[in-house]
C-alpha positions as CSV (number, residue, x, y, z in Angstrom):
1,X,-0.1,0.3,-0.1
2,X,1.2,3.5,-1.0
3,X,2.0,6.4,1.5
4,X,-0.2,9.2,0.1
5,X,-0.6,12.2,1.3
6,X,-3.8,14.3,0.7
7,X,-4.2,18.4,0.8
8,X,-7.2,20.2,0.4
9,X,-7.3,24.0,0.2
10,X,-10.5,26.0,1.1
11,X,-10.2,29.5,0.1
12,X,-12.5,31.9,-1.8
13,X,-12.5,32.9,-5.6
14,X,-9.6,35.0,-6.1
15,X,-7.5,34.5,-3.4
16,X,-5.4,32.1,-5.1
17,X,-6.8,28.2,-3.7
18,X,-6.4,26.9,-7.1
19,X,-2.8,28.5,-7.6
20,X,-1.2,27.5,-4.2
21,X,-2.3,23.8,-5.3
22,X,-0.6,24.1,-8.7
23,X,2.5,25.5,-7.4
24,X,2.6,23.4,-4.5
25,X,2.2,20.3,-7.1
26,X,4.8,21.5,-9.4
27,X,7.5,21.8,-6.8
28,X,6.3,18.2,-5.5
29,X,6.7,17.3,-9.4
30,X,10.3,19.3,-9.0
31,X,11.4,16.7,-6.4
32,X,10.7,13.8,-8.1
33,X,7.3,12.8,-6.2
34,X,4.0,11.8,-8.1
35,X,1.2,14.3,-7.2
36,X,-2.0,15.7,-8.7
37,X,-3.3,19.1,-8.1
38,X,-7.0,19.9,-9.0
39,X,-9.7,22.5,-7.9
40,X,-13.5,21.7,-7.0
41,X,-15.8,23.6,-9.6
42,X,-19.0,25.2,-8.6
43,X,-19.8,28.5,-8.6
44,X,-16.6,30.3,-9.9
45,X,-17.4,33.8,-8.6
46,X,-15.2,36.1,-6.8
47,X,-15.4,35.4,-3.1
48,X,-17.3,32.4,-3.3
49,X,-16.0,29.4,-1.1
50,X,-13.6,27.0,-3.4
51,X,-11.6,24.1,-2.7
52,X,-8.9,22.8,-4.2
53,X,-6.5,19.4,-3.5
54,X,-3.6,17.7,-3.7
55,X,-2.4,14.4,-3.5
56,X,1.4,13.3,-3.1
57,X,3.1,10.3,-3.3
58,X,6.8,8.5,-3.9
59,X,4.8,6.2,-5.6
60,X,2.6,6.4,-8.6
61,X,-1.0,7.6,-7.5
62,X,-3.8,5.4,-8.9
63,X,-6.6,7.1,-7.5
64,X,-8.6,9.3,-9.4
65,X,-11.5,11.0,-7.3
66,X,-12.5,13.6,-5.0
67,X,-10.1,14.2,-1.4
68,X,-12.7,13.6,1.3
69,X,-10.5,12.2,4.1
70,X,-7.5,14.9,3.6
71,X,-4.4,14.6,5.8
72,X,-4.1,18.3,5.5
73,X,-6.1,21.5,5.3
74,X,-5.3,25.0,4.4
75,X,-8.0,27.4,5.1
76,X,-6.8,30.7,3.1
77,X,-10.0,32.9,4.5
78,X,-10.6,32.4,8.2
79,X,-14.3,33.6,7.6
80,X,-14.7,30.4,6.2
81,X,-14.6,28.7,9.5
82,X,-18.0,30.0,10.0
83,X,-19.6,28.5,7.7
84,X,-17.7,25.6,6.4
85,X,-17.3,22.4,8.0
86,X,-13.8,22.6,7.2
87,X,-12.3,20.0,9.4
88,X,-14.9,17.2,7.7
89,X,-12.8,14.5,7.2
90,X,-10.1,15.3,8.8
91,X,-8.1,12.5,10.8
92,X,-6.9,12.7,14.4
93,X,-3.2,12.8,13.5
94,X,-4.4,15.3,10.5
95,X,-2.9,18.8,10.3
96,X,-5.1,22.3,9.9
97,X,-3.4,25.2,8.9
98,X,-5.3,28.0,9.1
99,X,-4.6,31.7,8.0
100,X,-5.6,34.0,10.6
101,X,-3.9,36.6,13.3
102,X,-4.7,34.5,16.0
103,X,-2.2,31.7,18.0
104,X,-2.9,28.5,17.6
105,X,-4.2,28.3,21.2
106,X,-6.6,31.4,20.5
107,X,-7.8,29.6,17.6
108,X,-8.1,25.9,19.1
109,X,-10.9,26.9,21.3
110,X,-13.1,28.1,18.5
111,X,-12.6,24.6,16.4
112,X,-14.0,21.0,17.4
113,X,-10.4,19.9,16.7
114,X,-10.3,15.9,17.8
115,X,-6.3,15.9,18.8
116,X,-5.9,17.1,15.2
117,X,-2.4,19.7,15.2
118,X,-3.0,23.2,14.4
119,X,-1.0,25.6,12.9
120,X,-1.6,29.7,12.2
121,X,-0.1,32.3,10.4
122,X,-1.2,35.7,9.6
123,X,-0.8,35.2,5.7
124,X,-3.2,38.5,5.1
125,X,-0.9,40.5,6.5
126,X,2.1,38.9,5.6
127,X,0.8,39.7,1.6
128,X,0.1,43.1,1.9
129,X,3.8,43.9,3.9
130,X,5.2,41.7,1.0
131,X,3.6,41.5,-1.9
132,X,1.5,44.6,-1.6
133,X,-2.4,43.3,-1.5
134,X,-4.0,40.7,0.3
135,X,-3.2,37.5,-1.6
136,X,-2.5,34.8,1.0
137,X,-1.9,31.8,-1.1
138,X,1.9,31.9,-1.8
139,X,2.3,32.6,2.4
140,X,0.6,29.7,2.7
141,X,2.9,27.3,0.9
142,X,5.6,28.5,3.9
143,X,3.3,27.8,6.2
144,X,2.4,24.2,4.7
145,X,6.0,23.9,4.2
146,X,7.0,24.3,8.1
147,X,3.6,22.5,9.1
148,X,4.5,19.1,7.2
149,X,7.8,18.9,5.9
150,X,6.4,17.4,3.1
151,X,8.9,18.8,0.4
152,X,12.1,20.5,1.2
153,X,11.5,24.2,1.8
154,X,14.8,25.6,-0.2
155,X,13.7,23.7,-3.0
156,X,10.2,24.4,-3.2
157,X,11.2,27.7,-2.8
158,X,13.2,27.7,-5.9
159,X,10.6,25.6,-7.6
160,X,8.2,28.2,-6.8
161,X,10.4,30.9,-7.8
162,X,11.2,29.6,-11.2
163,X,7.3,29.4,-12.2
164,X,6.7,33.0,-10.9
165,X,9.2,34.1,-13.5
166,X,8.0,32.2,-16.3
167,X,4.2,34.4,-15.6
168,X,6.2,37.0,-14.2
169,X,9.1,38.0,-16.1
170,X,8.5,41.9,-16.6
171,X,7.6,42.0,-12.9
172,X,10.2,41.2,-10.7
173,X,8.9,43.1,-7.9
174,X,6.3,40.7,-7.6
175,X,8.5,37.3,-7.9
176,X,10.6,38.5,-5.1
177,X,7.6,39.6,-3.0
178,X,6.3,36.2,-3.1
179,X,9.4,34.7,-2.5
180,X,9.4,36.4,0.8
181,X,6.2,36.2,1.7
182,X,6.8,32.2,1.6
183,X,9.8,32.8,3.1
184,X,8.1,34.9,6.3
185,X,5.3,32.9,6.8
186,X,7.5,29.4,7.0
187,X,9.4,31.6,10.0
188,X,6.0,32.7,11.6
189,X,3.8,29.8,11.6
190,X,3.1,28.6,14.8
191,X,2.1,25.3,15.7
């Protein structure tokens, strides 16, 4: 039986959950892992709740279905905690990573956790300070790396930089801002 890690990203349309999932997937692929990265489509309007997913493994992945029991859940928008059951299917040894200014202890009492590990990071603040706008997806990549150790952090950072250079080749400030956001979130994530 292969050891497969499944990740579910929760966000709102426009926050970059799909992009973060794809960047993580490309970084995993760059490390020689087998990977899947895919969104769940629904009402794709700005601000609507959205989900995106990853599967990562050292062996070929033969599953081709939705993720119902994720090992890791990442929440880009903390207001979703009030309207979406983000911990649905998360096992007792799972990891929950939330974009919030609250500490893990400050947030834990508001959630119905059954032993899951909880990490928090203020990705919104970090993105405003490094990128110039509130888009928490890339900082959450740093928090994911710290919380799980699924990928080598430096390799992920370099792979993400390379992918962004293709998209933003004429905007080096955007590339550097995102790289700094990932680094800061990695350093500032608490768990």
